[in-house]
C-alpha positions in Angstrom: 22.9 8.3 -27.3 21.0 9.7 -24.3 17.4 8.4 -24.1 14.6 9.2 -21.7 12.6 6.0 -22.1 9.5 6.0 -20.1 9.3 2.3 -19.3 6.6 2.9 -16.7 3.2 3.6 -18.3 -0.1 1.8 -18.2 -2.7 1.9 -21.0 -6.5 1.2 -21.0 -8.5 1.0 -24.2 -12.3 0.8 -24.3 -14.4 0.0 -27.4 -17.5 1.9 -28.3 -19.9 -0.9 -27.2 -18.0 -1.4 -24.0 -18.2 2.2 -22.9 -21.2 3.7 -21.0 -22.1 6.3 -23.6 -20.9 4.7 -26.9 -17.6 6.6 -27.0 -14.3 5.1 -28.0 -11.7 5.6 -25.2 -7.9 5.4 -25.3 -6.1 6.3 -22.1 -2.7 6.1 -20.5 -0.6 7.1 -17.5 2.4 8.9 -18.9 5.0 7.9 -16.4 8.8 8.4 -16.2 11.8 7.2 -14.3 11.9 10.4 -12.3 9.2 11.6 -9.8 8.8 15.1 -11.3 8.9 16.2 -15.0 6.6 19.1 -15.6 4.1 18.7 -18.5 1.7 21.1 -20.2 -1.5 21.0 -22.2 -1.1 22.8 -25.5 -2.6 23.0 -29.0 -0.2 22.7 -32.0 -1.7 24.8 -34.7 -0.7 24.1 -38.3 1.7 27.1 -38.4 3.6 25.7 -35.4 4.0 22.2 -36.8 7.6 21.6 -38.1 8.0 20.5 -41.7 11.7 19.6 -41.4 11.7 17.5 -38.2 14.8 16.4 -36.3 14.8 14.3 -33.2 16.8 15.5 -30.2 17.6 12.0 -29.0 18.5 10.0 -32.2 19.1 13.0 -34.5 16.9 11.4 -37.2 15.6 13.8 -39.8 12.1 13.4 -41.2 10.5 15.5 -43.9 6.9 16.0 -43.1 3.9 16.6 -45.4 2.3 19.9 -46.1 -1.1 20.9 -44.6 -0.9 19.3 -41.1 -4.0 19.2 -39.0 -4.3 21.0 -35.6 -4.0 18.8 -32.6 -3.8 18.9 -28.8 -0.6 17.8 -27.2 0.9 17.1 -23.7 4.6 18.0 -24.2 7.3 18.3 -21.6 8.0 21.7 -20.2 11.8 21.1 -20.1 12.8 20.3 -23.6 16.4 19.0 -23.0 15.4 15.6 -24.5 12.8 16.8 -27.0 9.1 17.6 -27.0 7.6 14.3 -26.0 4.0 15.2 -27.0 2.6 12.0 -25.3 -1.0 12.1 -26.7 -3.6 14.3 -28.5 -6.7 14.6 -30.6 -6.5 16.2 -34.0 -9.0 18.5 -35.7 -10.7 15.5 -37.4 -11.3 13.8 -34.1 -8.6 11.2 -34.4 -6.8 10.4 -31.2 -3.3 9.0 -30.5 -1.4 8.0 -27.4 2.3 7.2 -27.7 3.8 5.3 -26.1 3.5 2.3 -23.8 7.1 1.0 -23.5 6.9 -2.7 -24.0 9.2 -5.8 -23.8 11.3 -7.6 -26.3 13.6 -10.6 -26.4 17.0 -11.6 -27.8 15.6 -13.8 -30.6 13.9 -10.9 -32.4 16.8 -8.5 -31.5 19.2 -10.9 -33.2 17.1 -10.9 -36.4 16.0 -7.3 -36.5 18.2 -5.2 -34.1 17.0 -1.8 -32.7 18.2 1.2 -34.7 20.0 3.9 -32.7 19.3 6.5 -35.4 15.6 5.6 -35.6 12.4 7.2 -34.3 11.0 6.8 -30.8 8.6 8.0 -28.2 10.0 11.5 -28.4 8.9 11.8 -32.0 5.8 9.6 -32.8 2.9 12.0 -32.0 4.5 14.8 -34.0 5.3 12.5 -37.0 1.9 10.9 -37.2 -1.1 12.6 -35.5 -1.3 15.8 -37.7 -1.5 13.7 -40.9 -4.1 11.0 -40.2 -7.9 10.9 -40.8 -8.8 7.6 -39.2 -7.4 5.3 -36.5 -6.5 2.7 -39.2 -4.6 5.4 -41.2 -2.5 6.0 -38.1 -1.4 2.4 -38.1 -0.5 2.6 -41.8 1.5 5.8 -41.5 3.4 4.7 -38.4 4.1 1.3 -40.0 5.6 3.1 -43.0 7.8 5.3 -40.8 9.0 2.3 -38.9 9.9 0.5 -42.1 11.8 3.6 -43.4 13.5 4.8 -40.3 13.4 2.0 -37.7 13.1 2.5 -34.0 15.5 2.4 -31.0 13.0 1.1 -28.5 9.9 -1.3 -28.3 6.6 0.6 -27.9 2.9 0.2 -28.0 0.8 2.9 -29.6 -3.0 3.5 -29.5 -5.1 5.1 -32.2 -8.9 5.9 -32.2 -11.6 7.5 -34.1 -15.3 7.5 -33.3 -15.7 4.0 -34.6 -12.5 2.1 -34.1 -9.5 1.6 -31.8 -6.3 0.1 -33.1 -3.3 -0.9 -31.0 0.2 -1.2 -32.7 3.3 -2.8 -31.1 6.7 -2.3 -32.6 8.8 -5.4 -33.2 12.5 -5.3 -33.4 14.0 -2.4 -35.3 11.7 -2.2 -38.3 8.7 -4.5 -37.8 5.3 -4.1 -36.2 1.9 -5.7 -35.7 -1.5 -4.1 -34.9 -4.9 -5.3 -33.8 -8.3 -3.7 -33.9 -9.9 -3.8 -30.4 -13.4 -5.3 -30.7 -16.1 -2.8 -30.0 -17.4 -4.7 -27.0 -14.0 -5.2 -25.4 -11.4 -3.5 -23.2 -7.6 -3.8 -22.8 -5.3 -3.1 -19.9 -1.8 -2.9 -21.2 1.3 -2.6 -18.9 5.0 -2.4 -20.0 5.2 -5.7 -21.8 4.4 -6.9 -25.2 0.6 -7.3 -25.0 -0.8 -8.7 -28.2 -1.3 -12.4 -27.8 -3.3 -14.5 -30.4 -2.8 -13.1 -33.9 -4.3 -14.1 -37.2 -2.4 -12.6 -40.1 -5.3 -13.2 -42.5 -8.0 -11.5 -40.3 -9.7 -8.2 -41.1 -8.9 -6.9 -37.6 -5.1 -7.2 -37.9 -2.3 -5.5 -39.7 1.4 -6.1 -39.7 4.7 -5.6 -41.5 4.5 -7.2 -45.0 7.2 -9.8 -44.1 6.4 -10.4 -40.5 4.8 -13.8 -40.9 7.7 -15.0 -43.1 10.2 -13.5 -40.6 8.7 -15.7 -37.8 8.8 -18.8 -39.9 12.2 -18.3 -41.6 13.9 -17.6 -38.3 12.2 -20.2 -36.1 10.9 -17.6 -33.7 7.6 -19.2 -32.6 8.0 -21.3 -29.4 4.4 -22.7 -29.6 3.3 -25.9 -31.4 -0.2 -24.8 -32.5 -0.7 -21.1 -32.3 0.6 -17.7 -33.2 1.0 -15.7 -30.0 2.9 -12.5 -30.6 3.7 -12.1 -26.9 5.3 -15.5 -26.8 7.2 -14.9 -30.0 8.4 -11.3 -29.6 7.9 -10.4 -25.9 9.3 -11.5 -22.6 8.2 -13.8 -19.8 10.7 -12.7 -17.1 10.6 -12.6 -13.3 10.4 -8.8 -13.6 7.2 -9.2 -15.6 5.7 -11.2 -12.8 6.1 -8.3 -10.3 6.3 -5.2 -12.5 3.9 -5.7 -15.4 1.5 -8.7 -15.0 0.0 -7.5 -11.7 -1.2 -4.3 -13.2 -3.1 -6.1 -16.0 -4.4 -8.5 -13.3 -5.8 -5.7 -11.1 -7.4 -3.8 -14.0 -9.0 -7.0 -15.3 -10.1 -7.9 -11.8 -11.8 -4.5 -11.5 -13.6 -4.6 -14.8 -14.3 -8.4 -14.8 -14.4 -9.3 -11.1 -15.7 -12.9 -11.7 -12.6 -13.9 -13.5 -10.1 -15.6 -11.2 -6.5 -15.1 -12.3 -2.9 -15.2 -10.9 -1.5 -11.7 -10.6 1.9 -13.0 -11.6 0.5 -15.0 -14.6 2.4 -14.5 -17.9 -0.7 -15.3 -20.0 -3.3 -12.8 -18.8 -5.4 -12.1 -21.8 -5.0 -9.0 -24.1 -8.7 -8.7 -25.2 -11.1 -8.7 -22.3 -14.9 -8.1 -21.7 -16.3 -6.3 -18.7 -19.3 -7.2 -16.6 -20.7 -3.7 -17.1 -20.3 -0.7 -19.4 -17.2 1.3 -18.6 -17.2 5.0 -17.6 -14.5 7.7 -17.6 -14.6 7.4 -13.8 -13.8 3.7 -14.0 -10.8 4.3 -16.2 -9.5 7.0 -14.0 -9.9 4.8 -10.9 -7.8 2.0 -12.4 -5.2 4.4 -13.7 -4.9 5.8 -10.2 -5.0 2.5 -8.4 -2.6 0.8 -6.0 -4.2 -2.6 -5.5 -6.9 -1.3 -3.2 -8.7 -4.0 -1.1 -5.8 -6.5 -1.6 -2.8 -7.3 0.6 -0.6 -5.6 -2.1 -1.9 -2.1 -1.5 1.1 0.1 -0.5 -1.3 2.1 1.8 -3.0 -1.1 3.1 -2.6 -3.4 6.1 -0.6 -6.2 4.4 2.9 -7.2 5.4 5.7 -4.9 4.2 6.8 -7.7 1.8 3.3 -7.9 0.2 3.0 -4.1 0.0 6.2 -3.7 -1.9 6.0 -6.8 -4.0 4.1 -5.4 -7.0 4.6 -2.1 -9.0 1.3 -0.2 -8.6 -0.5 1.6 -11.5 -0.9 4.9 -9.7 2.7 5.8 -8.7 4.8 8.9 -7.8 6.2 8.8 -11.3 2.8 9.6 -13.0 3.4 12.8 -14.9 -0.1 12.9 -16.5 -3.1 10.7 -17.1 -4.9 11.3 -20.3 -8.2 9.8 -21.3 -9.0 10.6 -25.0 -12.7 10.2 -25.6 -14.3 10.4 -29.1 -18.0 10.7 -28.6 -20.7 9.4 -31.0 -23.8 11.1 -29.5 -22.9 14.7 -30.2 -22.0 16.9 -33.1 -18.5 16.5 -34.6 -17.4 19.9 -33.3 -17.5 18.7 -29.7 -16.9 15.0 -30.2 -13.3 15.0 -29.0 -12.7 15.3 -25.3 -9.1 15.4 -24.0 -9.6 14.4 -20.3 -6.4 15.3 -18.4 -4.8 15.3 -14.9 -1.2 15.9 -13.9 1.1 14.4 -11.2 0.7 11.3 -9.2 -2.9 10.3 -9.7 -4.0 9.5 -6.1 -5.2 13.0 -5.3 -6.3 14.6 -8.5 -9.2 14.5 -11.0 -9.3 14.4 -14.8 -10.8 17.5 -16.5 -12.8 17.2 -19.8 -11.2 19.7 -22.1 -12.7 20.1 -25.5 -10.1 19.3 -28.2 -11.6 21.5 -31.0 -9.7 24.7 -29.9 -6.7 26.8 -30.9 -5.4 27.5 -27.4 -5.5 26.1 -23.8 -5.9 27.7 -20.3 -2.7 29.2 -18.8 -3.0 27.1 -15.6 -2.5 24.0 -17.7 -0.3 25.4 -20.4 2.4 27.4 -18.6 4.2 24.8 -16.4 8.0 25.0 -16.2 10.7 23.8 -13.9 9.9 26.4 -11.3 7.6 25.4 -8.5 4.3 27.4 -8.7 1.0 26.5 -7.0 -0.8 28.6 -9.6 0.0 25.9 -12.1 -2.0 22.6 -12.1 1.0 20.4 -12.6 2.7 21.6 -9.4 -0.5 22.0 -7.5 -1.4 18.3 -8.2 2.0 17.1 -7.3 1.9 19.0 -4.0 -1.5 17.5 -3.1 -0.3 14.0 -3.9 2.9 14.4 -1.8 0.9 15.6 1.3 -1.7 12.8 0.8 1.1 10.2 0.7 2.2 11.2 4.3 -1.0 9.8 5.8 -3.2 8.3 3.1 -5.9 6.8 5.5 -6.3 10.2 7.1 -6.7 12.2 3.8 -8.5 9.7 1.6 -12.0 10.7 2.6 -11.2 14.3 1.8 -10.0 13.1 -1.6 -13.1 11.1 -2.2 -15.4 14.0 -1.4 -13.3 16.3 -3.6 -13.4 13.9 -6.5 -17.1 13.4 -6.4 -17.8 17.2 -6.2 -15.2 18.1 -8.9 -16.3 15.4 -11.4 -19.9 16.5 -10.9 -19.1 20.1 -11.5 -17.0 19.3 -14.6 -19.9 17.2 -16.0 -22.3 20.0 -15.4 -20.2 22.4 -17.3 -19.7 19.9 -20.1 -23.5 19.2 -20.3 -24.3 22.9 -20.4 -21.7 23.5 -23.1 -22.9 20.7 -25.2 -26.5 21.8 -24.9 -25.9 25.4 -26.0 -23.6 24.6 -29.0 -26.4 25.1 -31.6 -26.7 28.8 -30.5 -23.0 29.6 -31.2 -21.6 31.3 -34.2 -17.9 31.0 -33.2 -17.5 27.5 -31.9 -13.7 27.8 -31.3 -14.1 30.8 -29.0 -17.1 29.2 -27.3 -15.1 26.0 -26.5 -12.0 27.9 -25.4 -14.3 29.7 -22.9 -15.7 26.4 -21.7 -12.2 25.0 -21.3 -11.2 28.1 -19.3 -14.2 27.6 -17.0 -13.3 24.0 -16.5 -9.7 24.9 -15.7 -10.8 27.6 -13.2 -13.2 25.2 -11.5 -10.4 22.6 -11.4 -7.8 25.0 -9.9 -10.3 26.3 -7.3 -11.3 22.8 -6.2 -7.7 21.4 -6.2 -6.5 24.4 -4.2 -9.3 24.0 -1.7 -8.5 20.3 -1.3 -4.8 21.1 -0.6 -5.9 23.8 1.9 -8.3 21.5 3.7 -5.6 18.9 3.9 -3.1 21.4 5.4 -5.6 22.6 8.0 -6.6 19.2 9.1 -3.2 17.7 8.9 -1.6 20.4 11.0 -3.6 19.0 14.0 -1.9 15.6 13.4 1.7 16.8 13.3 4.2 14.9 15.5 5.8 18.3 16.4 3.4 19.1 19.2 3.0 19.0 23.0 -0.4 18.6 24.7 -0.9 20.8 27.7 -3.9 22.6 29.1 -3.0 25.9 27.4 
């Protein structure tokens, strides 16, 4: 069976009392093993949602309910291995991001092996998001699907509504556990099993019916006096110390700088508390980061050994970054904001697209495998590639671009929010706002690339200085 397992993402979750404006936030870098894999922003309307679903990878067939909800989606442009929707917000303002590939171990695999004919990352958003009306209902529906069909890979999945965030991790072929993120907390989750302390009797946890018995009956718990799901079902490998744990360390260092931790540590906490309220800009910075102001920064002044020791969060294999925000201080019609950027995240900005729409702007929707600077995916990738050639030279241009662009997007969003009460056709109104945001984004990203080309041309090695 051919799989396109991501294995490379980073997730950030922010509870409503931990965010600056009372929103719930679930976000993720959607990474891959390859540097380029064009993605699009689309809306899946009910008429377009399949009822008789079949996976491309595993060939599993799933009959889906009637009356699906509309939802935003970030599918692949090249569908050889399936749609891979990645994330979205449905018409009842329920958000889902799927998936963060996580780790497993031989003990659980020996008890509950993975299922080659099961469901996986390719399928999950399509199978779950159009049919749920709360974050907790997302956990319940996905849990039932895992029990019935199994999965061929270990994954972490985030769900949110305006009140709650739930994080589910698959365990073996058919089992799972989920935890509600406290309202005043945040999570940085790399490609490892992340849930640590777990109380099966608590109101803020859910799990497979037999998971507690499975642990006891098969002697899976290595600890004397606790139930730590990362210890029981995850890994603690050398790869984790350089590929996964440093990403959690850097995100936690940024949000909670007074906490002193080992970047290679295997027991970095799952649930964390910041020293301030967290903004969209904060989340984007961490999801674009490469260990800035440390010796591990690939663009920094550390030794080559240090600069290549840890896998950064922002990387050439970022295909999109999505930040799904469900707001509490606005009418329901505009509560869902699908922030989005494409390509490697060092030289782009997230754009706040309204989710309550039936269509999306062409510059974000029409990417394919053909290079085209009129499309945001390819434009972003090109800017990141040029920036990588001399990061120190271009970074100030990036910083000015990002400040100006985010200011402009927030002005458009504020104006759109303020005039909502005067609208009779909300769908058309929000689609027009999204088009304005896309146009602003394309114009600013194109200008950044142009400024970089003009300035960088003076720095080319292919030159000869003479008084002429």
